[in-house]
VOVO-335863 format. One record per residue (C-alpha): residue in three letters; x, z, y. Coordinates in steps of 0.05 Angstrom, whole numbers, plus 32768, in hexadecimal, padded with zeros to 4 digits. Layout:
<rs>
AlaXZY/...
</rs>
This chain:
<rs>
Met816B81E387BB/Tyr817F822B87B2/Val81AE82568789/Arg81878283875A/Arg81C182A9873C/Leu820C82AF8747/Glu823B82CE8714/Leu828582DB871B/Val82B782F086E6/Asp82FD830386FD/Val82F482E08740/Arg83168301877C/Ser8303834B877D/Tyr82CD83468747/Pro82DB835486FD/Arg8293834186F0/Val8256833C871E/Gly8213831A871E/Val81E4830F8759/Asp819D82F58756/Leu818E82D28797/Glu814C82BC87B7/Pro8134827F87DD/Gly8134828A8828/Pro816182BD884A/Asn819182E88821/Val81BC831C8844/Leu81FB833A8824/Ile820A837B8848/Gly824A83A48844/Pro828883BB8869/Asn82C2838B8872/Gly82EE83838835/Val82BC839387FF/Gly82B4834C87E4/Lys827A832B880A/Thr82A382EE881B/Asn82BC82E887D4/Leu827582DB87BE/Val826782A387EF/Glu82AC828687E5/Ala829A827D879C/Leu825B825787AF/Gly8284822C87DE/Tyr82B4821E87A5/Val827B82058778/Ala826581D687B0/Thr82A981BA87C4/Leu82DC81CF878E/Ala830581F087C4/Ser8308823287E9/His82FC82368834/Arg832F826E8837/Val836C8258880E/Ser838B821587FB/Thr8399822587B1/Asp836E82418779/Ala839D82798763/Pro838382AD8795/Leu833C82A4877C/Val834D82C28738/Arg834D830E8735/Val8392832E8733/Gly83A5833A86EB/Ala8375830686CE/Ser838982C286B3/Thr8349829D86C5/Gly830C82A586F1/Val82C6828D86E3/Ile828E827B8714/Arg8248826F86FA/Cys821182578727/Ala81C8824A8716/Ile81AC82178747/Val816382058750/His815281C1876C/Glu810E81A1876A/Arg80F681D78739/Arg812D81C98708/Glu816581FA86FA/Leu81AD81E586EC/Leu81E4821386D6/Val822A820286F1/Glu8267822586D6/Leu82AE821F86EF/Glu82EB823D86CD/Ile8326824486FD/Val836A824386DB/Pro83A48249870B/Gly83DB821886FC/Lys83B181F086CC/Ala837481C386CE/Asn833381E686DE/Arg82F881DC86B0/Ala82AE81D286C1/Arg826B81D2869D/Leu822981B586B3/Gly81EB81D08691/Arg821881EF865B/Ser823881AB864B/Pro828281A1865C/Ala828E81738697/Arg82C3813D868E/Arg82E5815586CD/Pro82D5818C8700/Arg82C2815C8737/Asp82878144870D/Ile826281838723/Leu8265816F876C/Gly821F81648787/Ala81FF8198875A/Leu820281C98793/Arg81FC81AF87DA/Leu821481E68808/Val822A81EF8850/Leu8255822B885E/Phe8268824688A3/Ala829D827C88A6/Pro82CD829888DA/Glu8304826B88BE/Asp82DD823088DA/Leu82FB823D891E/Ser833482138902/Leu830581D78906/Val830B81D88952/Arg834E81FD895C/Gly837581E8891F/Asp839A81AA8906/Pro837A816788F6/Asp837A817488AB/Gln834481A888B5/Arg8316817788D6/Arg8326814188A3/Arg83128171886C/Tyr82D181818891/Leu82BF81378892/Asp82D4812B8849/Asp82AE8168882F/Leu827081508854/Leu8279810A8838/Thr827D812587F2/Ala8240815287FC/Arg821881148810/Gln823680E587DC/Pro825D810887A4/Arg827F80C78790/Phe82AD80CF87CC/Ala82D0810787A7/Gly82EE80D0877C/Val830180A687B9/Arg832480E287D8/Ala834880F28797/Asp835F80AA878E/Tyr837880A687D6/Asp839D80E887D0/Arg83BD80D3878E/Val83D6809087AA/Leu83EE80B187EA/Lys841580E487C2/Gln843680AD8798/Arg8446808387D5/Asn846480BE87FB/Ala848E80D087BE/Leu84AA808987BD/Leu84BA808A8807/Arg84D880D08802/Thr850480BD87C8/Ala851D808087ED/Tyr852980AA882B/Leu855280DE8805/Ser857880A887DF/Arg858B80878821/Lys85A480C9883D/Val85D080D38801/Gly85E5808D87F1/Gly85E780688833/Ala85C080308852/Arg85A5800F8813/Gly857680488801/Gly8549804C87C5/Asp851E801887A1/Leu84DF800787CA/Ser84CB7FCB87A0/Thr84887FEA878C/Leu84757FFF87D3/Glu84477FC387DD/Val84217FD5879E/Trp8413801A87B9/Asp84017FFB87FC/Thr83CA7FD387DB/His83AD801087B7/Leu83B2803B87F6/Ala838F80068820/Glu83577FFF87EC/His8346804987E8/Gly835880598830/Ser832A8024884D/Gln82F080408824/Leu82FD8086883E/Leu8306806F8886/Arg82C780468885/Ala829F8081886A/Arg82BC80B1889D/Leu82AC808388D7/Ser8264807B88C0/Leu825E80C688B6/Val827780D788FC/Glu824680A5891A/Gln820B80C488F3/Leu8223810B8901/Ala82278102894D/Pro81DE810F8960/His81DA814B8931/Leu82198169894F/Glu820081608996/Asp81BD817E8985/Ala81DA81B9895E/Tyr820A81CB8996/Gln81D381C689CA/Gln81A881F789A2/Val81DF82288992/Ser81FB822989D9/Ala81B7822689FD/Gly81C781E18A1A/Val820A81F38A39/Gly823981B88A2D/Lys823681798A03/Ala825A817489C1/Val827A813189B2/Ala82A3811E8974/Glu82CD80DF8970/Tyr82F480C68934/Arg833B80B38944/Ala83578084890F/Ser839E806D8902/Val8383802B88E9/Pro835A7FFE8918/Glu83267FE788E5/Pro830C800488A3/Thr83237FC98879/Pro835B7FC18845/Glu83797F89886F/Ala837D7FB488AE/Met839C7FED8888/Leu83D07FC08868/Ala83E17FA588AD/Ala83E77FEC88C8/Leu84167FFF888F/Ala84407FC1889B/Glu84467FD388E5/Val8461801988D7/Arg848B8005889A/Ala84CE800F88BC/Asp84BB805488D6/Glu849F80688892/Ile84E080568870/Ala8508807B88A5/Arg84DD80BA889F/Gly84CB80B88856/Thr848080BF885D/Thr843F80978866/Leu842D808F88B0/Ala83EA806988AE/Gly83A98078888B/Pro836F80A9888B/His839E80E4887E/Arg83BA80D988C5/Asp837680D788E8/Asp8352810C8911/Leu830C811E8928/Val831381298973/Leu82E2815D898D/Arg82CD816289D5/Leu829F818B8A02/Gly828A81588A35/Asp82CA81358A4B/Leu82FA816D8A36/Pro8318817889F1/Val830081B789D0/Lys834581C989B7/Gly836B81EA89EF/Tyr833181EB8A21/Ala82F6820D8A00/Ser82EC82588A04/His82E7828389C6/Gly829B828289CA/Glu8299823789D5/Ser82C8822B899B/Trp829F8258896E/Ser825F82348982/Tyr827F81F08977/Ala829882028931/Leu8252821C8920/Ala823381DC893C/Leu826081B2890F/Arg824681D688D2/Leu81FE81D488E9/Ala8205818A88F8/Gly821B817E88B0/Tyr81E281A98898/Ser81B0818088C2/Leu81CD813E88AA/Leu81C681538861/Arg817D8166886E/Ala817181238890/Asp818B81038850/Gly81558128882A/Ile8186815B880E/Glu817381A48819/Pro81B681C88817/Val81C482128811/Leu81DD822F8853/Val821182678852/Leu8223828F8890/Asp825F82BB8882/Asp826882F388B6/Val824C82C788ED/Phe821C82F38914/Ala824F83278928/Glu827282F18951/Leu823282D98975/Asp820F82F789B1/Thr81C5830889AC/Gly81AE82C689C9/Arg81D7829C8999/Arg81C082C7895E/Glu817782BB896E/Arg81808271897A/Leu81A582698938/Ala816E828F8914/Gln813A82608931/Leu81648223891E/Ile816B823688D4/Gly812B825D88CA/Asp810D8229889B/Ala814A8220886F/Ala813E821F8824/Gln81738255881A/Val81A18279884B/Ile81D682A98832/Ile81F182D78868/Thr8229830A8865/Cys822F83428898/Ala824D838788A1/Val8214839F88CE/Glu81CD838B88BB/Ala81B583938902/Asp81E183578916/Val81B4832988EE/Pro817483138912/Ala8134833088F5/Ala811B82EA88E1/Leu815682E388B1/Arg815383278890/Gly81368312884D/Ala815083298809/Arg8185835F8814/Tyr81C2836E87EA/Phe81F483A687F3/Val823B839587E1/Thr826D83CB87CC/Pro82B183C187AB/Gly82A4839B876A/Glu825883A2876D/Val821A8383878E/Ser81D783A7878D/Arg8193838E87A4/Gly817683B487E0/
</rs>
């Protein structure tokens, strides 16, 4: 799989731009702040329907414009597919597949399989659990796009259940001990347990399959210094609806007292260790950087093991790596179907990865 062409209209800093890309290595070169990351962010959005930099869509649309458009021509098994996304802040986005309207944007998921590593990925090892949950769920969806629906269903039910608990909590604060009406809580429990158990079961399986790829990737990036271990820490003992219902019943009093849902996949974490020590709080900057990179490379390797050849994007990575890590990374990904690299200094990129060259200036991209 590779991206043959990317077009942006009123996205980030670009009024309009088009870039023809090549299989193999592609290097986007330019000073910081000229828009290199905006290009790869758009590719990541096509793959995941989310930005790796911001939590809402509004910043993706160019200032002064009402909508932004991303078009992406993807070649897979010698067939080309055109994907188009129209981003409309405050309203429902629209999507097209092969020039036909998609019923909903998430129907395009799976058209572009992509793994993106960026400086923001340090939050995978140093940040809060929600960053690591998103990492797992994005990888799940890349492998099996149907899980986008499972995630959406779980999030929808969780939102409704939290709203019910919150309303009751506020009512109790205002009106005394009786509180609000919780008669429908058990109905939401059933739906949450159904969707949550599916998500939990899939995450547990994913972490088990990911483990050897993570260990191998960290060994290669770090030249064998340290062993990377990832363990899923669940708030529910088993990935079944019955276990989740039991967990919800156990924390029911606390949920009512606090006005929020306290059991389920949204409370879980992926615990990362180097040997016996947790990465968070103990790893050096270099170790944290290598671990975050290994997580992305592990996902990339797992997708390839599934028979999926994803596009690999490395956004401003090589400037943070020493010479040894640069060369080891280049060897590791040298046979990738397509690698898209951004850099401020071309010399930072190993010679083996200096393929097609593009020079990025404000609002423009030219082929070198």
